[in-house]
C-alpha positions, 0 to 999 in steps of 0.5 A: 182031888178036891175036898169040901168041908161043910160045917153045920150051925150052933145047936144044929146037926149035918141035916142043916147043910146036907142038901147042899152037900148032896147037890155037890156030891151029885155033880162032882167027884169031890170028897165031901165031909159033913162032920157033927160038932161035939154035943150037936146031932139029934138030940143035942147034948151040949152041957159041958162042951166048950167052943174049943172042942168045936174048933178042934173037931173042925181042924181035925176034919180040915187036917184029914181032908188036906192030906188027901186033897190038893184043893179044899173048899170050906162051907159054913152055916151060921156058927159053922160060917164063923168056924169056917173063917177060923179054918180059912185063916189057919189052913190053905183054903181055896174058896170060902162059902158063908151061909147065914154066918152069925157075925151078928144074930137075932133079927127082931123084926123078922122074929116077930113076924115068925112068931106072929105066923106061929101064933096064927097057926096056934089059933088054927090048931095047926101048931104041930104042923108049924116047922119053925115052931118045932125048931124054936121049941127044940133049940129053947128046951135043949140049949144050956145057957153055958153053951150060949156063952161058948157060942159067944166066945166063937163069935168074939174069937172070929170077928177079928179074922175077917180082915185077914181073909184073902180068898174068894168068898161068897157071903149068902143071906136069907132075907126072911132070917129071924135069927141072923139079920141081913146086917150080918152079911153086910158086916162080913162083906165090909170087913172081909179083906178078900178082893174077890167077895160077893154078897147073895141074898135069897129073898124068901129063905129063913135062917136055914137057907139050905132048906128054905127059899129058893134052894135050887137057885142057891145051890146052883149059885154056890156050884158056879162059884166053886167051879168057876176060875177066880177072877183075881190073880 
């Protein structure tokens, strides 16, 4: 049996990866797990939650999945991508998918373009209709500074692990992402040790790559990557 663990991002919730999980579920008989990390969900309650609690939660889900499945894939979005790398280092993971993985963060150029779009909608009286503004606003007012520090602890602890990852890895990056810049995906591609690795760009996707841009093409790419035989012995 094949298992697939999908991990959402910092301040987020399963909705960030759920469309991909649903796509895979409709086409396979895999056991697909999409946990909610401690302090996350709708609404998030991150105060006092540590990065170790996030890692421990992901490890528990990984361990449970490994007891039921012969093969396990791990998919991680944003901070969840970093946690996915952590799991791939410690456990027997067959393939790894990194979506907008936050090895580096805040793409100033795209963020300014996003803010310009938000300002335009504000002038036109359509600010409430701007989904990106709603996400930024919610995250800004619900994220304690201590949690940002915990996120940075995850990033710092995982970066040295890229050089230890030997399994097939697909690195996905939206080119209209204002949170994680394309150089993050390039950094991961350059530093990950796997001989079978691929960098896949989604031109119009913002940070939530499973919710924006060409999601159908992206999901098809991921499905193919997971189901095709490994090219490296």
